[in-house]
C-alpha positions as CSV (number, residue, x, y, z in Angstrom):
1,X,-16.6,-16.0,-16.4
2,X,-17.2,-16.6,-12.6
3,X,-16.0,-14.2,-10.8
4,X,-13.8,-14.4,-7.6
5,X,-15.2,-13.6,-4.0
6,X,-14.7,-9.6,-3.2
7,X,-15.0,-10.3,0.2
8,X,-15.4,-13.3,2.4
9,X,-17.9,-14.2,4.5
10,X,-17.3,-16.2,7.4
11,X,-14.6,-13.2,8.5
12,X,-17.4,-10.8,8.1
13,X,-20.0,-13.1,10.3
14,X,-17.5,-13.3,13.1
15,X,-17.3,-9.5,13.6
16,X,-21.2,-9.2,13.1
17,X,-20.7,-11.8,16.3
18,X,-18.3,-10.4,17.7
19,X,-18.7,-6.4,17.3
20,X,-20.4,-6.3,21.3
21,X,-17.0,-7.5,22.3
22,X,-15.1,-5.6,20.6
23,X,-17.0,-3.1,22.1
24,X,-16.0,-3.7,25.7
25,X,-13.1,-4.3,25.3
26,X,-12.2,-1.9,22.3
27,X,-11.7,1.1,24.9
28,X,-7.6,1.1,24.6
29,X,-5.2,3.7,23.1
30,X,-5.8,4.1,19.1
31,X,-3.0,2.5,17.0
32,X,0.8,2.9,17.8
33,X,1.1,4.5,13.7
34,X,-2.0,6.6,14.0
35,X,0.1,9.6,15.3
36,X,3.5,9.6,12.8
37,X,0.1,9.5,10.0
38,X,-1.7,12.4,11.1
39,X,1.6,14.4,12.0
40,X,2.4,14.0,7.1
41,X,-1.2,15.6,7.0
42,X,-2.8,19.1,7.1
43,X,-4.8,20.4,9.8
44,X,-9.3,19.2,9.1
45,X,-7.2,16.7,6.1
46,X,-10.5,14.8,5.1
47,X,-9.6,11.0,6.5
48,X,-11.7,8.4,5.7
49,X,-11.5,5.2,7.7
50,X,-12.2,1.6,6.0
51,X,-12.9,-0.8,8.8
52,X,-13.1,1.3,12.1
53,X,-14.3,-1.5,13.9
54,X,-15.1,0.3,17.5
55,X,-13.9,4.0,16.6
56,X,-11.2,4.2,19.1
57,X,-8.6,5.9,15.6
58,X,-12.0,7.6,14.3
59,X,-11.8,8.8,18.0
60,X,-9.0,9.8,18.5
61,X,-8.7,11.7,15.0
62,X,-12.2,13.2,15.6
63,X,-10.5,14.6,19.2
64,X,-7.6,16.6,16.5
65,X,-9.7,18.0,14.1
66,X,-9.6,16.1,11.7
67,X,-12.4,15.8,9.0
68,X,-13.6,11.9,9.6
69,X,-15.3,9.6,7.6
70,X,-15.8,5.8,9.8
71,X,-16.7,3.0,7.7
72,X,-16.9,-0.6,8.6
73,X,-17.7,-3.6,6.0
74,X,-20.1,-5.0,9.4
75,X,-23.5,-3.4,9.6
76,X,-22.9,-4.6,14.1
77,X,-19.4,-3.1,14.1
78,X,-20.1,0.3,12.3
79,X,-23.3,0.4,14.8
80,X,-21.3,-0.1,17.8
81,X,-18.8,2.4,16.1
82,X,-21.8,4.9,16.0
83,X,-22.3,4.8,19.7
84,X,-19.2,5.6,20.8
85,X,-18.0,8.4,18.5
86,X,-22.1,9.9,19.0
87,X,-22.4,10.3,15.1
88,X,-23.8,7.6,12.3
89,X,-21.3,5.3,11.1
90,X,-21.3,4.0,7.0
91,X,-21.3,0.1,6.9
92,X,-19.3,0.0,3.9
93,X,-17.1,-2.9,2.5
94,X,-14.1,-2.5,0.6
95,X,-15.8,-3.0,-2.6
96,X,-18.8,-0.8,-1.9
97,X,-15.7,2.0,-2.0
98,X,-16.6,3.9,-5.0
99,X,-15.3,8.1,-4.3
100,X,-13.4,9.6,-6.4
101,X,-10.6,12.0,-5.5
102,X,-12.5,12.5,-2.2
103,X,-10.6,12.6,0.1
104,X,-6.9,13.9,1.7
105,X,-5.8,10.0,3.1
106,X,-7.4,6.8,3.9
107,X,-6.7,4.9,7.0
108,X,-6.5,1.2,6.7
109,X,-5.2,0.3,10.3
110,X,-5.5,-4.3,10.5
111,X,-8.5,-4.0,8.2
112,X,-7.2,-4.9,4.8
113,X,-5.5,-7.8,5.5
114,X,-9.5,-9.4,5.8
115,X,-9.3,-8.5,1.8
116,X,-9.3,-12.3,-0.3
117,X,-5.9,-12.3,-2.2
118,X,-7.6,-12.0,-5.7
119,X,-9.7,-9.2,-4.5
120,X,-6.4,-7.5,-3.0
121,X,-5.4,-5.6,-6.7
122,X,-9.6,-4.0,-7.2
123,X,-9.5,-3.0,-3.6
124,X,-6.9,-0.6,-4.0
125,X,-7.6,0.4,-6.9
126,X,-10.6,2.2,-5.3
127,X,-8.4,3.4,-2.8
128,X,-6.3,5.0,-5.2
129,X,-9.3,6.5,-6.9
130,X,-10.6,7.7,-3.8
131,X,-7.4,9.7,-2.5
132,X,-7.0,13.1,-3.6
133,X,-3.8,13.2,-6.2
134,X,-0.9,13.3,-3.7
135,X,-3.0,11.6,-1.0
136,X,-2.1,9.7,1.9
137,X,-2.8,5.8,2.5
138,X,-1.8,3.4,6.2
139,X,-2.3,-0.5,6.0
140,X,-1.1,-2.8,8.2
141,X,-0.9,-6.6,7.2
142,X,0.0,-9.8,9.1
143,X,2.5,-11.6,7.1
144,X,2.9,-14.6,6.3
145,X,3.8,-17.4,3.4
146,X,-0.1,-18.1,1.6
147,X,-3.4,-17.5,3.0
148,X,-5.3,-19.0,5.6
149,X,-7.4,-18.8,8.4
150,X,-6.9,-18.8,11.7
151,X,-8.7,-20.1,15.2
152,X,-11.6,-18.2,14.6
153,X,-12.2,-18.7,11.3
154,X,-11.1,-15.3,10.0
155,X,-9.6,-15.2,6.6
156,X,-6.4,-13.7,6.2
157,X,-4.3,-13.0,2.7
158,X,-1.3,-13.1,4.9
159,X,1.2,-11.7,2.7
160,X,5.3,-11.8,2.8
161,X,6.4,-8.0,3.7
162,X,8.2,-8.2,-0.3
163,X,4.0,-8.8,-1.7
164,X,3.0,-6.4,0.5
165,X,5.6,-3.7,-1.2
166,X,4.6,-5.6,-4.4
167,X,1.5,-4.7,-4.8
168,X,1.9,-1.1,-4.0
169,X,3.9,-0.8,-7.2
170,X,2.9,2.4,-8.6
171,X,2.5,4.2,-5.9
172,X,4.8,6.6,-4.0
173,X,6.7,4.7,-1.0
174,X,6.8,7.1,2.9
175,X,7.6,4.2,4.5
176,X,7.2,0.7,5.7
177,X,8.1,-0.9,8.7
178,X,8.1,-4.9,10.3
179,X,7.3,-5.7,13.9
180,X,5.6,-7.4,16.1
181,X,1.5,-6.7,16.8
182,X,-0.4,-8.5,18.3
183,X,-3.3,-11.4,18.2
184,X,-6.6,-11.1,19.0
185,X,-7.2,-13.6,21.3
186,X,-3.6,-13.3,22.7
187,X,0.2,-13.8,21.2
188,X,2.1,-12.5,18.6
189,X,2.9,-12.2,15.4
190,X,5.0,-10.3,12.2
191,X,3.0,-7.2,11.0
192,X,4.6,-5.2,8.4
193,X,3.1,-1.4,8.0
194,X,3.1,0.8,4.9
195,X,2.3,4.3,4.2
196,X,2.0,5.4,0.6
197,X,0.6,8.5,-1.6
198,X,-1.4,8.7,-4.3
199,X,0.8,10.2,-7.0
200,X,1.1,13.5,-8.7
201,X,-2.2,14.5,-10.3
202,X,-2.8,12.6,-13.9
203,X,-3.7,15.0,-16.8
204,X,-5.9,14.0,-19.6
205,X,-5.8,15.7,-23.0
206,X,-5.8,14.9,-26.7
207,X,-2.7,13.6,-27.9
208,X,-0.2,16.0,-30.0
209,X,1.9,15.4,-32.4
210,X,4.8,15.4,-30.3
211,X,3.1,12.4,-28.5
212,X,4.1,9.7,-31.7
213,X,7.0,8.5,-30.1
214,X,5.5,8.2,-26.6
215,X,2.4,6.5,-27.8
216,X,4.2,3.7,-29.9
217,X,5.9,3.2,-26.6
218,X,3.1,2.4,-24.7
219,X,1.4,-0.1,-27.3
220,X,4.5,-1.8,-27.5
221,X,4.6,-1.7,-23.4
222,X,1.2,-3.2,-23.5
223,X,2.2,-5.8,-26.1
224,X,5.0,-7.4,-24.5
225,X,3.1,-7.9,-21.0
226,X,-0.2,-8.8,-22.1
227,X,-0.3,-10.4,-26.6
228,X,2.9,-12.0,-26.7
229,X,3.1,-14.5,-25.0
230,X,-0.4,-15.5,-26.0
231,X,0.7,-15.6,-29.6
232,X,2.8,-18.1,-32.2
233,X,5.6,-17.1,-33.4
234,X,4.9,-16.2,-36.9
235,X,2.5,-14.2,-35.6
236,X,4.9,-12.0,-33.5
237,X,7.1,-11.6,-36.4
238,X,4.4,-9.7,-37.9
239,X,3.8,-7.1,-35.7
240,X,7.4,-6.5,-35.6
241,X,7.8,-6.2,-38.9
242,X,5.2,-5.0,-40.1
243,X,5.2,-2.1,-36.7
244,X,1.9,-1.9,-36.0
245,X,2.4,0.5,-33.5
246,X,3.6,2.8,-35.8
247,X,0.9,2.2,-38.6
248,X,-1.8,2.8,-35.5
249,X,-0.6,6.0,-34.1
250,X,0.0,7.2,-37.5
251,X,-3.7,6.2,-38.6
252,X,-5.4,7.3,-35.5
253,X,-3.5,8.7,-33.2
254,X,-5.2,12.1,-33.8
255,X,-8.1,11.3,-32.2
256,X,-6.2,9.4,-29.0
257,X,-6.9,11.2,-25.2
258,X,-3.6,10.3,-23.7
259,X,-3.4,10.1,-19.6
260,X,0.3,12.4,-18.4
261,X,2.0,12.1,-15.3
262,X,5.2,14.2,-14.5
263,X,5.1,15.2,-18.0
264,X,5.4,12.0,-18.9
265,X,2.4,9.8,-21.5
266,X,1.1,6.6,-19.3
267,X,-1.8,5.7,-21.7
268,X,-4.3,6.7,-23.8
269,X,-8.2,5.5,-25.5
270,X,-9.2,5.4,-29.0
271,X,-13.1,5.3,-29.7
272,X,-14.8,6.3,-32.9
273,X,-18.5,6.3,-32.4
274,X,-20.2,4.2,-30.2
275,X,-17.2,1.4,-29.8
276,X,-14.0,2.5,-28.3
277,X,-11.4,0.8,-29.7
278,X,-8.3,0.5,-27.7
279,X,-7.4,1.4,-24.3
280,X,-3.5,1.1,-22.9
281,X,-1.8,1.9,-19.7
282,X,1.3,1.1,-19.1
283,X,2.6,-1.8,-16.8
284,X,4.7,0.3,-14.4
285,X,1.1,2.6,-14.3
286,X,-1.4,-0.1,-14.1
287,X,-3.8,-0.9,-11.6
288,X,-4.0,3.2,-10.1
289,X,-7.1,4.6,-11.8
290,X,-5.5,5.8,-15.0
291,X,-7.4,3.0,-17.3
292,X,-10.9,4.0,-15.1
293,X,-9.9,8.2,-15.7
294,X,-9.9,7.1,-19.8
295,X,-12.6,5.0,-20.2
296,X,-14.6,7.3,-17.6
297,X,-13.7,10.6,-21.0
298,X,-14.2,8.2,-23.5
299,X,-18.1,7.1,-22.0
300,X,-18.9,10.9,-21.4
301,X,-17.9,11.6,-25.0
302,X,-20.3,8.7,-26.8
303,X,-23.1,9.7,-24.1
304,X,-22.6,13.1,-25.2
305,X,-22.8,12.5,-28.7
306,X,-26.5,10.5,-28.5
307,X,-24.7,7.3,-28.3
308,X,-26.9,4.7,-26.0
309,X,-24.5,2.1,-25.2
310,X,-20.9,1.8,-25.7
311,X,-19.5,-1.8,-27.4
312,X,-15.5,-2.6,-27.4
313,X,-13.3,-6.1,-27.5
314,X,-11.0,-8.2,-25.8
315,X,-10.1,-11.6,-25.1
316,X,-10.8,-14.5,-23.3
317,X,-7.7,-15.8,-21.9
318,X,-7.5,-11.7,-21.0
319,X,-9.5,-12.0,-17.3
320,X,-7.7,-8.8,-16.1
321,X,-9.4,-7.3,-18.2
322,X,-12.3,-8.6,-18.3
323,X,-13.4,-8.4,-14.7
324,X,-11.9,-4.3,-15.4
325,X,-14.8,-3.9,-17.5
326,X,-17.3,-6.0,-15.8
327,X,-16.5,-3.5,-12.9
328,X,-17.6,-1.3,-15.1
329,X,-20.2,-2.3,-16.3
330,X,-20.0,-3.9,-19.2
331,X,-22.1,-7.0,-20.5
332,X,-20.2,-9.7,-22.3
333,X,-22.8,-10.3,-25.6
334,X,-21.1,-12.4,-27.9
335,X,-17.5,-14.2,-29.4
336,X,-15.8,-15.3,-32.3
337,X,-12.5,-15.6,-34.0
338,X,-9.7,-13.3,-33.5
339,X,-8.3,-12.5,-37.2
340,X,-6.5,-10.1,-35.7
341,X,-4.0,-11.9,-34.5
342,X,-4.2,-15.1,-36.3
343,X,-3.2,-17.4,-33.1
344,X,-6.3,-18.9,-32.0
345,X,-7.9,-16.6,-30.0
346,X,-10.6,-15.4,-28.9
347,X,-12.4,-12.1,-29.0
348,X,-15.3,-11.2,-26.9
349,X,-17.4,-8.5,-27.3
350,X,-19.2,-6.0,-25.0
351,X,-21.5,-4.0,-24.2
352,X,-22.4,-1.1,-22.1
353,X,-25.6,0.9,-21.5
354,X,-24.7,4.7,-20.7
355,X,-27.5,7.0,-19.2
356,X,-27.9,10.6,-19.9
357,X,-25.4,11.5,-17.7
358,X,-22.2,9.4,-18.7
359,X,-20.0,8.4,-16.3
């Protein structure tokens, strides 16, 4: 399977070539949205800036006493920002963000608009994981109807206002604003600025007898969103008549680890030995790092039990699942007919080598 690009090489080259120009022209004031954003933070909050450019916003945050981690996806731009700030600036692309609950806020002014549409869900998942529970995130986008390039060859994802709110589904919305903003080289365009919070902390715990109904509901939810569209009418009827979620929970539920948020079970993981039998997260809570938290737990327990690898299965049609496991380091090693659903599907076997200190 060929993965879609996680960044646009032509856009990165443009900013590498233009870094000195940005440094010269970037002596103006900080973003118009920065004051309102910072007013929502505690004094001295730890803030990650994605795509700091010439460093003007990081400079303003440092001057106000915030603990800033400025980054940019282009080495040349990071060097220019470092000169301005008088401190090193990390060169880091969006897809290289791997921090976990390290920041009180993530500031992404005029940066995520360059993330390929296919990569944006993963980028936001990384931002979500990097934030502490309750952490604040700002981003703004040039709006449009379809992805494209400007006259300088830079890639833009150009989402509509509705699409922007949709891709942040599952976050707690703080504010959203449409406004006229400027363009590099002059002119103006309609922008949307959005501020969101990572929701309350997710708790992992062992399943309890009182969770039975909630676990069955999670299985029905993921069945309807993932499997049902792929099944023959006969297979779907068998699923209903056999009440497979109830049977599965009754037989194996005692070994599940569940994810709970605000008192609601939103997902679970089930493993036996080195094999991960199931990972399920409610569609309403997808792409919020919950699947990663559950897999972190499973892999840590599998490694702690002395296994050198973790194994699991998914199906070839499930490209989202395959991409998720690929990002976690799983390799697709075998295929065979999916006998469970009897719908002409193909199962994939995936394997990940576990280190002594997983995850």
